[in-house]
N, C-alpha and C positions, 0 to 999 in steps of 0.2 A: 632709233629716233629718226624721224624725217627731217633731213637737213637740205637747205638749199645753198648752193655754192655758186655765187654770181661774180664773174669777173668783168671788169670794165677796162678794156685796153686803151692805151694812150698812143704810144709810138712803136712798141715792139710787141705786137700781139702774140707772136710765136712763143717768146719767153714766158709771158704771163699765162698763156694757155698750158704750157708744160708744167709750171708750177701748180696751177689750178687742178690739173689731171692728177699730179702726184698726190696732192691733198685728198682729192676724191677717193682714189685708190686706197690710201691709208684709212680714210673713214670708213669705207665699205668693208675693209678687212677687220675693223673693230665692231662690225655689226650694224652699222647705221645704213639707212637707205638715203642715198645722195643723189640729188638732181643737179647736174652742172649745166650752167647756162651763161651766155654772153649777154650783157646788157647792150642790145643794139639800139641805134637811134630811132629805128622805125618800129620796134616793138619792145614791150616791156614784160618780163616775166612777172607773174603775180605771186607774191610771197606770203599771202594770208594764211594758207593751209600748212605752213612749215612750223615746226617746233623749235628749230634752231636756224639762223641765217648767217652765212659767211659771206662778206663782201670784199673783194680784193681788186686792187688797181695798181697802177704805177705812177710815178711822178711825171707830170706832163712838161715839166721844165727843170732845169738844173737847180732852181732855187726852192723846189718843194711845193709847187702848185700841182693840185690834182685836176683830172679832166672836169670840164663843166658838166658833162653828162651824169656825174655821180649824183648831184643834187636833183636834177631833173628825173633820174631813174628812180631815186628813193621817194620822191614826191608822188610818183605814180605807180608804185609797187603794191598798192593794196593796204590792207590794215596791218601795219608793222609796228605800231605804238605798243611798247611793252614786251617786244619779242627779244629774247636773249640772243645776242649775236657776237660775232668775232669780226674784227677788221684785220686784213693784211695787206701789206704793200711790198711789191717786188722791189728790192733794193736797187737804187740808181740815183744818179744826180748828187748834188752836194749836200742837200739837207733832207735826206729821207725821213728823218724823225719829224720834221715839220710837215711833210706831206701826210704821213701817218696820223698826226694830230688833227690835220684837216679833214681826213676821211672819217675819223672818229667823231669829230664835231658835227659833220654832215649827217652821220647816222643818228647821233644823239638828238639833233634838231628835229628829227621825225619820230622821236619817242623810243627809239630802240635802246635796249640796255647792252652796252658794250662791255662783255666780261672778259675779253681777251683781245690783245692787239699785238701784232708781231711784224717785224721786218723780215723778209725772206730772200735769201740770196740765190738759192738754186732748188732743184727738185728735191735733193736729199733733205735739206733743211725743211722744205714743205712738208714732206712726209713725217718728219720728226715733230714739227709743230702740230700736225693733224693729230697724231697719236697722243699728245699731251693736252689737246684742246678741252676745256671744261664743258663738254657736252653731256649733260646728264639730265634726267627728268627731276622735276621738283613737285 
């Protein structure tokens, strides 16, 4: 299956990149074709041609706010309404559950179907989550 894994860093891009790469390796080992990309402010990856989309970020504040770029990126990512997707948040801050909920709401506001959402602490947890992700054809 063709999978887009997009990460949107906030304050610690190295840690988020490591988590995203671990997920990508695990998904490729499972036989999926994975395109890993950072959502940069000056360019937006188009997600229209992918069968499954994974969006990851980290909390921008201690209280669970996500980066403002998330909503802007999703609004410009192409035809994503109805796409099955997964949300993940690199653990950090005092309220990571709140940040994950905000990420899911931003994705669902664009019409994405979020069928999996996870808080991820490290690379090992990222690989385990990716192996268990509900990525399958319907």
